[in-house]
N, C-alpha and C positions, 0 to 999 in steps of 0.2 A: 505494500499499498504505499501510496505516495501522497504527501499533503503538502501543498504551497499555499503561501499568503500573498495576496495582491492588495496592498493599500490603496483604496481609491482618494482617500485625503485622511485628514487626522483623526477623523471620527467614523469613517466607514472603512470596511475592508471584504474581501472574498476569499473564501477558502475553495481552492480546488482539491478535489479527492478523488485519486484514480485507484481503482479496485480491480485487481486481477483475480483469475480462479484461486490461484495459491492462496489467497487472502481467506476465501469463504468456503471453498469446496470441503475441508476437512469437518467444519462445523455443519455444514449440510448434510453430509453424510453421517454424522455421529446423530444428527436429529432424524434422520430417515431410520436408521436403526432403530432408534427408540419408539418410532411410529411402528416399525415391523414387529418389535416385541407385543406391542399393546393392541395393535389392530385387530378388529373382530369383523371380518369380511365373508358373507356367504360364499360356501364352497371350499373354504379353507380353514384348517385347524389353526386356534389362536398362536400366534407368534410363528406361523410356517406361512405366512404369504410371501410370495416370490418379491425379491427386490425389485423388479422390473415393474410390477404393478403397483407396488407403494410408490415409486418415482413417477409412474404415470398419473397417480392419484393426488400425490402431494407434493411432487418435486417442486413445482414452480412456486408455491405458496411458501415451501419452507425456505428456498433460496431467497425469496423476497425478504422473508421475516429476518433470516440471518444476516443479509446483506444491511438491512435497517439497524439491526443492534450492532453491527460491526462499525457502522458509521457513527452511531452515536457515541460508541465507546471510545472509538478514535479520535473524533471530535474533541471531547473534552479532556481527553489525555493530551491532545496537541496543546489544547488551550492552556491547561494546567503546566504542562511542561515549559511552555515558552512564557508563562507568567503574563498572558494577554488579559487585561482588564476589560472585560465586556459589559453592556447592558442588554437586559434580555438575555435570550437564546440565539444560536445561529437560525437562520431560516433558508429554507430551498430558495435560491435565486429567484426573484419574481418572473425576471424575462428569460429565463433560460428555457428554450423551445426544443431542447434535445428530447428525442421520442426513443424510449427504450424497448428493445425486442427482448424479453425475458426469456422466449422460447430459444433464440439463437445465439444471443449475445453473451460472450464471456467476460469481456473486460468493460469497465463502465468508468465513467466520469460524472462526478457530482459537483455543483456549485452551492456555496452558501453564503449569505450575506451575513455579515456581523457589525453591530453598532459598537464601536470602541469607547470607553469611559475617557472624559476629556482629562487632560492634564492640567492641574492647576496646584496652587500654594495656599494655605490659610495661615494668617498671621495674627496670633493673639497677643495684642501689644498692651502695655499699661498706658501708652498715648490714648487708648480708647477709654472713654469715660461714660459710666452711665450712673444714673439716680437710682439707688435701691429703695423703694417706697415700703413703709409700713404705715398700717392704720393706726391713728391716734386714738388710744382708747380712753376718750374723756367720759366725764359725767353723763353727757346726753346720750352718748352710745350705750354705756351700762344701763341707763335708766330705759332705753328702749327695750335691751333684752331682759331686764328684770320684768317689765310689763309683758312681753312675749311669755314669758316661762309661767307668770301668773295666769295668763289665758289659757296656756296649754293644759295646767294642770287645775284648771277652773271646772265648774259645773254648769250644767245646761239647766236652764229654766223658762218656764213659759211667760211671757209677758202679753201685754194687751195692744201695744201699737208698735207696728214695725219700725226700725231705723237702722242706719248703716250697720252692715256686719250680721244682721239677722240672718236666720234661715226661716223660710215660709213653706209651709206644707199646703197642697191644696189642689184643686181641680183644673186642668187646661182643657178648653175646648175651642175648637176651629171656628171661625166665622166667615160667613160669606161676604160678597160685596156689600150688601145690604145691612152688615153688622149683626145679622140674625146668626143663631147657631145652624152649621152646615151639617145637615142630615149625612151620617157616614163619614164624617170628618174626624179630624184628630179629638181624641178624648182620654185623656191620660191623667190619672193621680200622681203628681210628682213633688219635687222641692224646688225652690229658688233658693241660690245664696246669693244674698244681694252684694257681697264683695265682688262676685264674679260676673255681675250683669253689667252690661254696657251703660255708660252715663244717661244715654238717650232714653233707656227704657228704667232706670234705677229710681228715678223721681216719681214715676208712676205706681211703685211700691210702697214707699216710704210713706208713713203714716197711716197705712191700712189697718183695719182691724179685722178681727175674725168675722167671717160673714161677708165682708166686702168684697167687691169685684172689681177689676181693673183690666183696660183691654190695651195691648202692644203689639207692635210689628213684631213677628216672631225673630226675624235676623238680628232685631235689636236685643234679644235676651242674651245673647253671647257671640264672642267672635270663634268660637270653636266649633266646629260642624258637629264633631263627635258628642260635645256636649248637649247641643240642640237636640240631637237624635235621641240621647238617653232622655232628655227632659221630656220630649213629646212622644217618646215610643214609636219612633220611625227609623227608616233605614238611613245611614250615614250619607249616602248618595243623595236620598230625597231631602234631607236636612239642608244640603248645600243649596239647593234652588226653591226652599221652602218660603215664600213670600207673603204667606197669608197672614191677616191679624189673629190674634188669640185672646181669649178671654181667660182670666185667671180668677179663681174663686178663693179666697183664704179659708182654710180650716184648722190653722194652728201657727204659732209664731213662736219660734224658740231663739234663746239668747243665751252665748257662753259667758257666764259671769266670772270674772277674773278670781282667782283664788286669793286670799289675804295672806301678806307677807309675814309667815308666822312660822312656829317651831315645826307645825304638822306639815308645811310646805317643805321647810329644809330636810326634814325625815324622810319624806317621798323621793326626794331628788338624790341625796348623798347618804343616805342611811342613818338609823337612829343615833343623836348625839355628835354627828361629825362637825356640823354647823349649827351654832346656838344662838348667834345673834345676827339681826340684819347687817350691821357691818361686816361681820366674817362671810356672810353670804353675798354681799356685794363684791368684797375683795375676790372671793373664789370665782364668781362671773368675770371680773376684770382678768384675772389670771387666764381663764379659759378663752377669753375672746383674743388674748395675745396668742396663744396658741392656734386658735382656729384661723387666723388671718395669715400664719407663717406660709402655710401653702399658695395663698393668693399672691403674696408678695415674690414668692420664689416664682410662680407661674409668668408673673408680670416682668420679672427681670430675664427669665429666660426667652420670653418671647420679645422683648427688646433686643437682645443679643442676635437673636434668629434673623431679625429684620434688618439689623446692622451688618451682620456678615454676608446675607443675601443680596444687599446691595453692593458691598465691598467685594465680594470674591465674583468675578465675572468668568464665565465661560458657556461654550455652546454644547448642545445636546444634539446627538444624531436623530434629529426630530422625526425625518420622513421614515427611517427604519423603525423607531419605537412605534409610530401608528399602525405601521403595518404588523409589526410584532402584537401589538395590543389586540387587533383583529384576528390574529392567528390563533392567540393562546386563549382568549376569553372563553369562559364556560358557556355564557350564553350570547347567541348571535348579537354581533353590533356592527352597525354600518360605518362605513368610513366617515359619513357626515356626523355620526354621534360622536365619533373618537375626536374629530377636530374642534366639535363645540366644547369639549370637556378636557381638551389635551393641555391648555395653558394651566389648570388646576394640577393637573397630574405631573407636569414639567416642573412645576414649582415644589411639589412635595418631593419628587427625585433628586432635584438640585439641592435641596436641604439634606436629604440622605446622604447624598455623596460628601457634602460638606461635613457632616458629623463624622461618618465613617474615617475621613482623612484626618480630623481632629483626632479621634480614637487611635489612629494607626500612628501618628506623628508623635503622639503622647504616651504611647505603649500602655495604654488604659485596657486593662483586662478585668475579666469577674470570673472569680472561683465558684465552684460548687458550694463551697461551706458559704460564702456571702450570699448566695442566692437562697440557701436553706435559711439562714439567720432572718434574712429580710421576710422570707415567707411566714417564718414564725413571728415577726412582729406585726405583720397584717393580720394574723389570724388572731393574735392577742389583742389587737385594736379592734377587730370586730367583734370579739367576745365581750369585751368592755362596753361596746356601745350597746348590746343585747343584755348587758348586765347579767350574764351566765356566770355559774359557780366557776371558780378557777380552775384551770385545767392541769392536770398532772404531766411532769416533763415527757412521760412515754406517750401520753394522749397528743400532746403537742407534736412531737416527732411524727408520730403515724399520720395526723392530720396534714402536717406540711408535706409528708412524701405523697400522699394522695392527691394533694393540690397539684404538685409537681409532676406526677404522673400524668396530668392532662397537657398535652404537648402544646395546645393554645395558651393555657393559663401560664406554663414554664416560659413559653416565649415573651409573654407581657412581663412577667417579674424580671427575667435576665434584662429587658429593655429598661424597666424601672430601676434597677441597679446600676446599668451603665449610664442612664440619665442622670442619676445622684453624682456618679464620679465627674461626669462632663460638666455639672452644675459648680461641683467644688473646684474644677479646674478653671471655670470661667472667673470664679472669684478670687483666685489667686492670681490671674492673668490680668485682668482688667482692673481700671482704677474706680472704685465704687463710693459715691456720695451718698451716704444714709439721709433721708428724709422721711419725717413723720408727716402725715397728711390725714385730713379729716376723711372719714368713712365715704362720704357722698363723693368728694374729689377723687379718692383711689378708685373707686369702682366706674367714675364717669371716663377717667383716663385708661383704666384697664380695658375698657369696652373698645 
């Protein structure tokens, strides 16, 4: 077998593969002997079918299969041996018009296109400065979270008059163009949570009492078709175009009354006697908020670095090859037009992947199995903490982590998380960071 490489340009190449009979005949003959041993053909005893019959029946298909296997193995061996960095996989050359005579031909030549990875450098310099924002945990934010917690642990009570945040139970009926109940139309006993109702309709519900009726445009009830479908008892597709007016008759009004800030609330959240004063409670909330926003600060800094490096590091991709490759390998049929429409997003993701891989390679970042196991255990313990489960034994934790990592997809995600943590640590050591504490609203407005 002879493989030669012809570079079209810096990003595209063609591999020519010449295959002669000596390359594939031994494998073909071995495969046919296996067929001969297993073949069950009427008129012949098992394993005694003549070689000529086996060749006539299976010879061509076996030769095609063996040549294809040989091509695949040889291509990737050539790529690995020559340390060729490619994007995607080699594709049979699109404009190769060679007609193969599988019955008579003994020597073959195949041509494959390759998309080559671009050559580029990534410099991480202290000259590059970033603002590392953290959320300012002020009294206003603490008060907001204390109020939210009090509501979360509050009690539902029935009230007489509807106001903001209430839950109304009642009957929906569809009206006709004259404002009369439509025979055979929508009729559904349902609930309306006023916080989720569009402003256009909300004012029609506020102030209602049990037994009162109000009429609203169905599309003003919610911006979500799935929610409207559930509210009216219709299909989601129908809800998307349901433009009728509906009448709602109030049968009950529920309100979540906030819990008092007292020992009973402290014990519910943190366990008996852990927190004994409101001052301690607020201090605990402040501490938790600091930890809560760490991931947001990290994510914002990371995104800022990604944007910076994407703009700073310039290189091209073998775009036309990649478009053909996406069409060829996609599990679901896609058209060139679909690929064209979505390619910019794909190319952007691929560009960052190449940059990140270059950073990992240049800085010798490695992840060990032990590090992945430790990280998995931390994730499991954090999840158990949120669920307020009983503490796990070391043995149970070890076995649970092994089960999680036994799932290939989950293991891949966790490896990526550990690599991500190490890349983040590298960024912090290479770039100049200016720490800045900002108000909650400012932080999340800039993060968006």
